[in-house]
N, C-alpha and C positions, 0 to 999 in steps of 0.2 A: 704881747697882749691883744694889740689894734688887729695883726693879722687874725689872732685866732678869732675874735669875735665876728669880722667880719667873713670866716670860712664857716663858723655857726648859722649867721643870717642867710650865708649861701645856700646853707644844707637846708634851713626851714623855707627858702623858696621855691627850691627844685623839692621840698617834700608837697606843697602845696599845688605845685604843677602837673607831681605825678610823673611817673618814669615817661621814659620818651615817647614807649610804645602807649600809653594813657593818652598823652598829647596825642598821636600819630591817630587813634581811635576817634579824636576827637576832631580831628579837621576840618574843616571848610569842603564842603562837597557839593554845597549848591549853589548858582551864581546869584540867587535871588539871596543866601543870607549872607554872604558877603558883600553884596551891594549893600543892603541895609543894615548891617554889621560899621560898615565906612559913611553911610550918609551919602551914598553917592545916588546921580539923579536918576529918577526910573525910568528915563529913556536907554538907558541902557541894557534895561532887563531883557529883551525877547533878543535881541541879537547874540547876548550873552548864553541864555538856553541854547541857541539853534547850535550855536559853534561849539557848545559844551555837551550838546548829544553826539557830536565826532569824534571828540576828544574831550574826554572829561576835566573836568575843573579837582585840583585838589589845592589848599592853603593851608597848612600849620597856621592855627594861633597866634605863637610864637613869630611866626615869619608876618603875618598880619599885621601883629601889635608895631610893626615897624613903617607900616604905610603912613600916611597925612589923611585923617577924616576930611571926606568932603571933596577930596582932590581926584578927579576921574585922572587927572595926571602923573600922579606919583611913579616914579621911575619901578618902587617895588611893584606896584599893582599892575602895573603895564607889563610885566612879563608874567602875568596867571591870569590876567582878566580874557576870558573870552570875546572875543569880538568878531562881526561880519567879515573883515578882511581876511578871517583864517576859512572864507567861506567861497573866498573870489577865484574865477578860473586861475588854475597856475600861469604863472611867469613861467617866458621863454626858459628851459634847461632846468624849474623845479619839478624835483619828480620823489618817488617815496622812499625812493634809497639812493639817499643821495652821496652817501662814502662806499658804495658798493660791498654791502655786507653780505650783502646774497650769494657772491662770489667768492667772499672770502671765509666760507663757510668749509671747516673740517672734519667737522662730528657736531651732533647735536648741542648748542650753546658753546661752539669753540670756532672763535674766528682768527685768522693769521692773515694780515696785511705784512710784516712788515717782519725782516732776517733777528732773529734773534729774542722774538718776545709774541705770544700768543693773548689773545683774550677770553674770558668767560661771562658770558651772557648769566649772570648769577640769578639775577631776578626780572620778572615781566613789571614791577611798579616802582615807583618813586614815592617820596613823601612831599612832594611839591608838581604839579604839572606844568613847566613852563612852555609857554606856548608853541615858540622855535623849535623845540628839542628835533634835532635830526631823526630818532627813530622814532617820532610820531605812528607810522606804519610797518611796526616793524613786527613781525609774524611771533612774537614773545610764546604763543603757543608750542612752537616745535623745538625749544627748549627745554631741558632738562627740568624737574619740580624735585623731586624727592633726590637726598642724595647716590640712593644706587640709581638713579638713571646716569649718575654723570661716567659712569664706567666705561663708555667708550671715549670721551673725551679725555679723561685720565691716560687709557690705553693709548691714545694717539701722541699726548704729552709724551708719554714713555718711548716711545718709535722716536721720535724729534730730538735727536741730540744736541741741535742745533739752538734748541730754547732754552734760554737762560731765565728768562722773565717772565712772568704771567699775570695777567693784567685784569681788575675782578671790574666786570661793567655791569651795565641793565641795562634800563629799570636801574636801578641806584642799590649796589650791593650790599649797603649796612641796613637794610629793611630785613634782610633775611637776621635772624637772632643769632647772638652771640656764639652759643654751643653747635648751632649748626655749622657758622662761619668757620670756628675752630677745629672741629672734625675735617672739614673740604680739605684747610689749611693743612692737616696733619697729613691725609691721603698726599697731597702735594709735594709735602716734603719728603717723602719716600724714593720719588722721583729724584734720582742724584744729579741731573745737570740742572736741576733749577736752583738757580741762587739767589730769585728776588721776587718781591711781591709788589706790586701795586696798586690802590686802590682806590677810583673813581667815585668821588662822592659827593652830594650836594647837601646828607643832611646834619655835618657838623653848624651849617650855614644859617639852616631855615629850624632845626633842632638844635640847640647845640649840647643839649640832655643827651643827644645820643654817644657823646665821648661820656661815657662811664668807666665803672672799675672795670668792666666783664671785657669790654671792648680794649684797654690799655692790657689788662692781662692777657690775651692770649696775642697781640699785638708784640708782646715785650718776650713774648717767649718762643715765638717760630725761629727756626735757625733760619728763613728766608727773609734776605734784606728788603724788610718794608717801607713803604713813603705812600702814603696819603696824598692827593690831588682831589683838590675840592674847587668848586663852582661857584664864583661871586662874582657878579656884572656892574653894582652900587656900591660906593662907600655905604650908604645908609644899610647896608645890610648888616656891616659887621658892626654890629652893637655892643656891652660891655658884656653880654652873655656871648655871643659868638667870639669875641675875643678872648675869654676867659677858655672857653671852649678850646679853641686853635693853641690856644699856649699849653693847655697841659698835654695835646700831642704831643708837640713841640719837646717839651720837658721829660714826655717818657721816652726819648729818644728816637720819634720816629718821625722823618725830616715831611713838611709839608710845604707842598706849591701848590697853587692857583691858578685855573684856567677861566678867561673872560672872554664871554661870546662881545662879540662889537653888534650894538643894537640901535637901531633908527632910534631916536626920539630917549636912548634912556641912557647912553654910554658916551653917544658920539660927539664929545667936547673932551679937550684938554683938561678945564679941570676936574671936572668928575674921576677920568682914568687915574689922572696924579693923585688925587685926595685918596683914591682905592689904592692904589700902591703906598700910599704912607700908611695907610690902617692895616694895609699887611703886612707891611716891612712890620709894624709895633707889635704885631702879635707873632713876628719870628716866621711870617710865611712869605715865600719865594712868589715874585711875580712870575709865572712860569711864561705863558702862552695870551695870547690874545688872538684870536678865533677871528677869521672872517668868518658867517654866517655859512653854514651848510645849507645848500639850494633845498631843502627840504617843502614837498606841497603843502599849501598851508600859511609859508612863511615869509613868501616875497616881500610884503609890507616894512618888515623889518631889518631888510639890505641896504649895506651902507658901500658908497662905491667904494673901492679899493682905494683910489688915490687920496680919498679922504682919511682911510687908513694910513697911509703912509704920512701924510702929514699930521696928524695925532703923534706916531712914534715917534718923526723929527721933532715935535715939539718938548713929547716927553725926555728927548733926551736932553734939553736943556735945562728940565728941572728938577730931576731925579739923577741918582748915583746910577752908575749903569746898570748894575745887580736889579734894581727897583724899575728897569723898563722890561716889559714881556717880549718875548718875540713875536713878531705879527705873522700868524702862519695860515695856511688852508691844507684842507685835504683835497687832495687829486686821486682821483681813482688808479690806480696801476701805479703810481709814484710808490718809490720805495723808502718814503720819508716824509712828513709833514715839510710843506713846501715853506719857503720862508720869503714873502713878499712884504719884508719891511721897505724896500727900497728898488727901485728899476720896473721891470715892464711885468704886471701882472700877472 
């Protein structure tokens, strides 16, 4: 009876919030509005407007609600508030395409960097604009829009018998409607050598209601073995609604992994990373990767020295079970895989 009452309360709350698409339409896109809602100092406005003019601000209300009002140093706010640091001259090594996406393109919207798997740029927008995004400068206009435009990429996958796994990325692939995604997956299912589907998304973190019946229906019905990789950087992101959404995915039979980006002033301390892993594990999500920042133009102020990251991993090993310690990795253009930098020379 208690569970039934809680389920009814959750349904009522979801009805009041509207669908995930309703929440997306109501997302905060004006820096002034974000600053006003959180009661932040007025001096932040001018630089926030300038930086947002170059890389837009998008913050769902469900994510903003987890931020501490009046605190300009809140770790969730820091990830989304545009600042003057983004407009500084790029530091050495910080470039528009830090991961070599351009050279990895095999067809419009299709990238392949590693043997056995390929990536589809499903959409060019996200539910939240993370200021350190490695695809800040990506030419999304060159990727397919409508389903019919995916044919060249599908044909290339058919010719690539060595590819067993397809990754959905973007932008955030779950910005697409479920019917659209299900139709694309059906076309991928017709390619016999494809066996697995991996979806990289931040939506279950920032708008937990994205994990709805329609999403779970097509994920549970595809013949491709699905895995969802979410992205959270701080334990305050994993509130009750977020945990419930992640648990719902797991209980539907979909493995869920998490990737974290190591960010200066957000999570570059052992206490924060330990608590993040604990909350993920409690939601049955595997802490997967701790990423060294990809050196994209406009993000140099987020960088944490690799030596510090290695110290943090060593400390996490003393606090957490082995499966709760993420692998510390960086992307190296031309490498055959993510490079593990947990110890030894960076």
